[in-house]
C-alpha positions as CSV (number, residue, x, y, z in Angstrom):
1,M,21.9,20.1,-10.5
2,I,23.7,17.8,-12.9
3,V,26.0,14.9,-12.1
4,Y,28.2,14.5,-15.2
5,D,31.0,12.5,-16.8
6,A,29.9,9.4,-14.9
7,K,29.7,5.7,-15.6
8,I,26.1,5.1,-14.5
9,F,24.9,1.7,-13.4
10,T,21.1,2.3,-13.4
11,A,20.0,-1.1,-12.0
12,D,16.8,-0.5,-13.9
13,G,14.6,-3.1,-15.6
14,E,17.1,-3.4,-18.4
15,D,20.2,-3.0,-16.2
16,R,21.4,-0.2,-18.5
17,V,24.9,1.2,-18.1
18,F,26.0,4.6,-19.5
19,G,29.7,4.5,-20.1
20,K,29.9,8.3,-20.0
21,G,26.7,9.8,-18.9
22,F,24.9,12.4,-16.9
23,I,22.1,12.6,-14.3
24,E,20.0,15.8,-14.1
25,I,18.3,16.3,-10.7
26,E,15.5,18.7,-9.9
27,N,13.7,19.1,-6.6
28,G,15.4,16.0,-5.2
29,V,14.2,13.8,-8.0
30,I,16.0,12.4,-11.1
31,K,14.7,14.5,-14.0
32,K,16.8,13.0,-16.8
33,I,19.6,10.6,-17.5
34,G,21.5,10.1,-20.7
35,D,24.8,10.0,-22.6
36,M,27.1,13.0,-22.3
37,S,26.5,13.8,-25.9
38,V,23.1,15.2,-24.9
39,C,24.1,16.6,-21.5
40,P,22.7,20.0,-20.8
41,A,25.2,22.8,-20.1
42,V,26.9,22.3,-16.8
43,A,27.8,25.0,-14.2
44,G,30.3,25.2,-11.4
45,S,27.8,24.0,-8.8
46,D,27.2,20.8,-10.7
47,Y,29.1,17.6,-9.8
48,N,31.9,16.3,-12.0
49,A,32.2,12.5,-11.4
50,K,35.4,12.5,-13.4
51,G,34.6,9.1,-14.9
52,G,33.7,7.5,-11.6
53,A,31.0,4.9,-11.1
54,V,27.6,6.0,-10.0
55,Y,25.2,3.5,-8.4
56,P,21.7,3.8,-7.0
57,G,21.8,4.5,-3.2
58,F,22.0,1.1,-1.5
59,V,19.0,-0.4,0.2
60,D,19.3,-2.5,3.4
61,A,16.2,-4.6,3.2
62,H,16.3,-5.7,6.9
63,C,18.1,-4.2,9.8
64,H,17.6,-2.6,13.3
65,L,19.3,0.8,12.9
66,G,18.5,3.1,15.7
67,V,16.8,0.3,17.6
68,W,19.8,-1.3,19.3
69,E,21.5,2.0,19.6
70,N,25.2,2.7,19.2
71,A,27.4,2.0,22.2
72,S,24.5,1.7,24.7
73,G,23.1,-1.1,26.9
74,F,19.6,-1.6,28.1
75,E,18.9,2.1,27.9
76,G,19.2,2.1,24.2
77,D,17.8,-1.4,23.6
78,D,14.3,-1.1,22.2
79,G,14.3,-4.1,19.8
80,N,12.2,-6.6,21.7
81,E,9.2,-6.2,24.0
82,T,9.9,-9.5,25.8
83,T,6.8,-9.4,28.1
84,D,4.4,-10.8,25.5
85,P,5.1,-13.2,22.7
86,C,2.4,-11.7,20.5
87,T,2.8,-8.0,19.8
88,P,1.6,-7.1,16.3
89,H,0.6,-3.6,17.5
90,L,4.2,-2.5,18.2
91,R,5.3,0.0,15.6
92,A,8.8,0.7,14.4
93,I,8.1,4.4,14.1
94,D,7.8,4.5,17.9
95,M,11.1,2.6,18.5
96,V,13.7,4.1,16.1
97,N,16.1,6.8,17.3
98,P,16.9,8.6,14.0
99,S,19.8,10.5,15.7
100,D,21.8,7.3,16.2
101,L,25.2,8.1,14.6
102,C,25.1,4.7,12.8
103,F,22.6,6.2,10.4
104,G,25.3,8.7,9.3
105,E,27.9,5.9,9.0
106,A,25.5,3.9,6.8
107,A,24.8,7.0,4.6
108,K,28.5,7.8,4.1
109,A,28.9,4.2,2.9
110,G,26.2,4.7,0.2
111,V,23.4,3.1,2.2
112,T,20.6,5.6,1.7
113,T,17.5,3.5,2.5
114,V,16.8,1.0,5.2
115,A,14.0,-1.3,6.4
116,V,13.9,-1.0,10.2
117,G,11.8,-2.8,12.8
118,P,11.7,-5.0,15.9
119,G,13.7,-8.1,16.6
120,S,12.7,-11.8,16.6
121,A,12.1,-12.5,20.3
122,N,8.3,-12.7,19.8
123,A,6.3,-15.0,17.5
124,V,4.5,-11.9,16.3
125,S,6.9,-9.0,16.7
126,G,5.3,-5.9,15.2
127,S,5.6,-3.7,12.1
128,F,8.6,-2.6,10.0
129,L,9.1,0.7,8.2
130,I,11.2,2.0,5.3
131,M,13.2,5.2,5.8
132,K,16.1,7.3,4.5
133,T,19.3,7.1,6.5
134,L,19.8,10.9,6.6
135,G,17.4,13.8,6.3
136,R,17.7,17.6,6.4
137,S,19.4,17.6,9.8
138,E,20.8,15.2,12.4
139,Y,17.8,15.8,14.7
140,E,15.0,15.7,12.1
141,R,12.0,13.8,13.3
142,I,11.6,10.3,12.0
143,D,8.3,11.1,10.4
144,D,10.0,13.2,7.8
145,R,12.4,10.4,6.7
146,I,9.9,7.6,6.3
147,I,9.1,6.3,2.8
148,K,6.6,3.7,4.0
149,S,5.1,2.7,7.3
150,P,4.1,0.1,8.0
151,S,5.9,-1.8,5.3
152,A,5.6,-5.3,6.8
153,I,4.5,-7.3,9.8
154,K,7.4,-9.2,11.4
155,F,6.9,-12.8,12.7
156,A,9.6,-15.2,14.1
157,L,10.0,-18.9,13.9
158,G,12.7,-21.2,15.2
159,E,15.1,-20.8,18.1
160,N,14.6,-17.2,19.2
161,P,11.1,-17.2,20.6
162,K,11.8,-20.6,22.3
163,R,15.0,-19.3,23.8
164,V,13.4,-16.1,25.2
165,Y,10.4,-17.7,26.8
166,C,11.7,-21.1,27.9
167,D,13.0,-20.0,31.3
168,R,9.6,-18.5,32.2
169,D,7.5,-21.6,31.8
170,E,5.6,-19.5,29.3
171,A,4.6,-20.3,25.7
172,P,6.2,-20.7,23.3
173,V,8.8,-23.2,24.4
174,T,8.3,-25.3,21.3
175,R,8.0,-24.7,17.5
176,M,4.5,-26.0,17.8
177,A,3.5,-23.3,20.2
178,T,5.2,-20.6,18.2
179,A,3.2,-21.5,15.1
180,A,0.0,-21.8,17.2
181,I,0.4,-18.3,18.6
182,I,0.9,-16.9,15.1
183,R,-2.1,-18.8,13.8
184,E,-4.4,-17.9,16.7
185,Q,-3.6,-14.2,16.3
186,L,-4.1,-14.3,12.6
187,Y,-7.5,-16.1,13.0
188,K,-8.6,-13.5,15.6
189,A,-7.6,-10.7,13.2
190,K,-9.3,-12.4,10.3
191,R,-12.6,-12.7,12.2
192,Y,-12.3,-9.2,13.5
193,L,-11.8,-7.8,10.0
194,E,-14.8,-9.9,8.7
195,T,-17.0,-8.5,11.4
196,V,-15.9,-4.9,10.8
197,T,-16.4,-5.4,7.0
198,E,-19.9,-6.8,7.6
199,H,-20.8,-3.9,9.8
200,E,-19.8,-1.4,7.1
201,K,-21.9,-3.3,4.6
202,T,-25.0,-3.4,6.8
203,K,-24.7,-0.1,8.5
204,G,-28.1,1.6,8.7
205,A,-30.0,-1.6,7.9
206,D,-32.4,-3.4,10.2
207,N,-29.9,-6.4,10.5
208,E,-27.0,-4.2,11.3
209,T,-24.0,-6.1,12.5
210,G,-22.4,-4.5,15.6
211,L,-18.8,-3.4,15.6
212,P,-16.5,-5.7,17.6
213,D,-14.8,-4.2,20.7
214,F,-11.7,-2.4,19.6
215,D,-8.7,-4.7,19.5
216,I,-5.4,-2.9,18.7
217,K,-3.6,-6.2,17.9
218,C,-6.2,-7.1,15.3
219,E,-6.3,-3.6,13.9
220,A,-2.5,-3.8,13.4
221,L,-2.9,-6.9,11.3
222,I,-5.6,-5.6,9.0
223,P,-3.1,-4.1,6.4
224,L,-1.4,-7.6,6.3
225,L,-4.7,-9.4,5.7
226,K,-5.7,-6.9,3.1
227,G,-2.5,-7.5,1.2
228,E,-1.2,-4.0,1.7
229,V,2.0,-5.2,3.4
230,K,3.9,-8.4,3.4
231,M,4.5,-11.1,6.0
232,H,8.2,-11.0,7.0
233,A,9.1,-14.3,8.7
234,H,12.4,-14.6,10.6
235,C,13.5,-18.2,10.0
236,H,16.8,-20.1,9.3
237,R,16.1,-23.8,9.1
238,C,14.3,-25.5,6.2
239,D,11.5,-26.8,8.5
240,D,10.9,-23.3,9.9
241,I,10.8,-21.8,6.4
242,F,8.2,-24.4,5.4
243,T,6.1,-23.6,8.5
244,A,6.2,-19.9,7.4
245,I,5.0,-20.9,3.9
246,R,2.2,-23.0,5.4
247,L,1.0,-20.1,7.5
248,A,1.2,-17.7,4.6
249,K,-0.8,-19.9,2.3
250,E,-3.4,-20.5,5.1
251,F,-4.2,-16.8,5.3
252,G,-3.4,-15.7,1.7
253,L,-0.3,-13.7,2.7
254,E,2.6,-12.6,0.6
255,L,5.7,-14.1,2.3
256,V,9.2,-12.8,2.6
257,V,11.7,-15.1,4.4
258,I,14.1,-13.1,6.6
259,H,17.7,-14.4,6.9
260,G,16.9,-17.8,5.2
261,T,20.2,-19.4,6.2
262,D,19.1,-22.8,4.7
263,S,17.1,-21.3,1.9
264,F,19.6,-22.4,-0.7
265,K,18.9,-26.0,0.2
266,I,15.2,-25.6,-0.9
267,A,15.6,-22.9,-3.6
268,G,13.5,-24.9,-6.0
269,E,10.6,-25.1,-3.6
270,L,10.8,-21.4,-2.8
271,K,10.8,-20.6,-6.5
272,K,7.7,-22.8,-7.0
273,D,5.8,-21.0,-4.2
274,G,6.9,-17.5,-5.2
275,V,8.6,-16.8,-1.9
276,F,11.0,-13.9,-1.6
277,V,14.1,-14.1,0.6
278,I,16.1,-11.3,2.4
279,L,19.4,-13.1,2.9
280,G,21.8,-12.2,5.6
281,P,23.9,-11.2,7.3
282,V,26.2,-12.8,4.7
283,I,29.2,-11.8,6.9
284,S,28.5,-14.0,9.9
285,D,29.7,-16.7,12.2
286,R,27.7,-19.9,13.1
287,G,27.0,-18.7,16.6
288,K,23.8,-20.8,17.2
289,P,22.5,-24.1,16.1
290,E,20.2,-22.9,13.4
291,L,23.1,-21.1,11.7
292,A,25.0,-24.4,11.1
293,G,24.3,-24.3,7.4
294,H,25.5,-20.8,6.8
295,S,27.4,-20.4,3.6
296,I,28.4,-17.5,1.4
297,T,27.3,-19.6,-1.6
298,A,23.6,-19.2,-0.6
299,A,22.9,-16.2,-2.8
300,A,24.4,-17.8,-5.8
301,A,22.1,-20.8,-5.3
302,L,19.1,-18.6,-5.1
303,E,20.1,-16.8,-8.3
304,K,20.6,-20.1,-10.1
305,H,17.0,-21.2,-9.2
306,G,15.5,-17.8,-10.1
307,V,14.4,-16.9,-6.5
308,K,13.8,-13.2,-5.9
309,F,16.1,-12.1,-3.1
310,A,17.9,-9.2,-1.4
311,I,20.9,-9.0,0.9
312,C,20.7,-7.4,4.3
313,T,23.0,-6.7,7.2
314,D,20.7,-7.2,10.2
315,H,22.4,-4.2,11.8
316,P,23.8,-4.2,14.5
317,V,24.7,-7.9,13.9
318,L,26.7,-6.5,11.0
319,P,27.0,-2.7,10.9
320,A,24.9,-1.4,8.0
321,Q,27.8,0.4,6.3
322,Y,29.1,-3.1,5.4
323,L,26.1,-3.9,3.1
324,P,28.2,-3.4,-0.1
325,L,30.9,-5.7,1.3
326,S,28.2,-8.3,2.0
327,A,27.3,-8.3,-1.7
328,G,31.0,-8.7,-2.4
329,L,31.3,-11.8,-0.3
330,A,28.3,-13.2,-2.1
331,I,30.1,-12.6,-5.3
332,R,33.1,-14.5,-3.9
333,G,30.5,-17.3,-3.3
334,G,29.5,-17.4,-6.9
335,L,26.8,-14.6,-7.3
336,S,27.0,-12.5,-10.4
337,E,28.1,-8.9,-10.0
338,E,24.9,-7.7,-11.7
339,K,22.7,-9.7,-9.3
340,A,24.8,-8.6,-6.3
341,L,24.2,-4.9,-7.2
342,R,20.4,-5.6,-7.6
343,A,20.3,-7.4,-4.3
344,I,21.2,-4.2,-2.5
345,T,19.4,-1.8,-4.8
346,A,16.5,-2.5,-7.2
347,D,15.5,-6.0,-5.9
348,A,15.8,-4.9,-2.3
349,A,13.5,-2.0,-3.0
350,R,11.0,-4.1,-4.9
351,I,10.8,-6.7,-2.1
352,C,10.3,-3.9,0.4
353,G,7.6,-2.4,-1.7
354,V,9.3,1.0,-2.4
355,A,10.6,0.4,-5.9
356,A,8.5,3.3,-7.2
357,S,10.8,5.8,-5.4
358,V,14.2,4.2,-4.7
359,G,16.5,1.3,-5.8
360,S,17.4,2.4,-9.3
361,I,18.6,5.4,-11.3
362,E,15.5,6.2,-13.4
363,E,13.6,9.4,-14.2
364,G,11.0,10.3,-11.6
365,K,12.8,8.4,-8.7
366,D,14.5,9.9,-5.7
367,A,18.0,11.2,-6.5
368,D,19.8,8.8,-4.2
369,L,23.3,8.1,-5.5
370,A,26.6,6.6,-4.4
371,I,29.6,7.7,-6.4
372,F,32.9,5.9,-6.4
373,N,36.2,6.9,-8.0
374,G,37.2,5.8,-11.4
375,G,38.4,2.2,-10.9
376,A,36.6,1.2,-7.7
377,K,33.8,-1.3,-7.6
378,F,31.1,-0.9,-5.0
379,Y,31.8,-4.2,-3.3
380,E,35.6,-4.0,-2.9
381,V,36.9,-3.8,0.6
382,L,39.0,-0.7,0.0
383,A,36.3,1.1,-2.0
384,K,34.4,3.9,-0.5
385,P,32.2,6.5,-2.0
386,E,33.6,9.9,-3.1
387,A,30.1,11.4,-2.8
388,V,26.7,10.3,-1.7
389,F,23.4,12.1,-2.5
390,I,20.1,11.5,-0.7
391,G,17.1,13.1,-2.3
392,G,19.5,15.3,-4.4
393,A,21.2,16.6,-1.3
394,R,24.9,15.8,-0.9
395,V,25.6,14.1,2.5
396,L,29.2,13.1,1.8
C-alpha cells in the first residue's frame, strides 16, 4: 500500500519534512518514504492524502486507558490495589480491559500507542506496559497489542500515598515513610538479586550458595535493577522530585519523573542529572495542593534547558483523545511546534523505550500514521484526522 501526495512530518532524528511525498507500506511496516518524484506507481487501493499533513501516530507516554474504565464505578476501577502500599508485583497486563471504548476514541484522534499502568496510591505501584490502541478486532486479547511489557516500574511520592493510607493509621502517612517503603523494597530486591546471581555463579561447586525463598515482589524488581526498564516516579513538587532523584542514584536506576508539575522550576538540575520528564496533564486544574504551581509554560521551560520530555494525558484525568490538544496548549505556553510534535511522538517513544518501532515515520518502523486535511495542524482544536493507520491497517 502507498500513502501519496502527502506533506510528511517524519519526526525522525533530522525532523525531515517532505512537502509532497509518499509512504510505501508492506506487511504493516514502512518500507520506503520519499518525494513524489520517485513514488512507485499507485493503484486505486492506495491512499491519496490530497496534500494533507501526515504525522507519526501519537504516543501517550503515561495514562490509565482501560484501567479506570469508561462510564463505570468500582466495578471497572482496577487502578490501585489499596490494601498494601508496596505492590511491585502487580502487572498492567492483568489490569487493562482492551475492549474499553476509550481505546477507539483515542485511536480515531490519532493516538496509536499508549503507556498504561497502575495509579499512584501506593509507594511502589507495579509495572507499566506499552500497547497499541487498536488491534485486529475490538475483542482482541491484550497480549497481541503489546509492544513492551513490562516497560517501567511505577513509584509514587508526595500526597497520594499519604492521602490513601492516613485514615488507616498505616504507613505511609508522611513523605519520610513513603521514601522508606520504596528504599526498603529496593534493598530487599537488590540483596535477593545478588543472592540469586551468586547461586548461578557457584552452582555445582562445593561452596554453592542456596537460592533464596521465592519472593514475587523482589522478582518483579529485577528488570529495574538490571537496567532493563526505567523507574517511573509520580511526583509534582520539587522536593518530591529530588527525593526520586536521590533514590534513583542510590540504586543506579534510570529515572523518569511522571507529571512533574514543578519540574520547570528546577529544569537546570534535571538537565544536569539526566532526568526525563513525562509532563501532564497539561490541560488541568489545580485541584490539590501539590498542583499549585501548574502552568502551561512548563514544557517551554524544559525545552529551553534541554531537558528530554514527553507530554501525557493521564487518562482518564484528561481523555486520551485530547493528547494533541495538550501539545497545542503547551505551544500556547511558549513551546515550539517542532518540540510539541516530538513530545507526543518520537521523544515520547524514546522515553518509553519503544523508539525502535514507533514514534516517527522511518523505514522499518510500524506504519502508524495520523493524516489531517490540507490546512489543519495536529494541535488545533477543530482539527481531526481524516484517516488513521495502525500497523498499516486503516482504523479511521
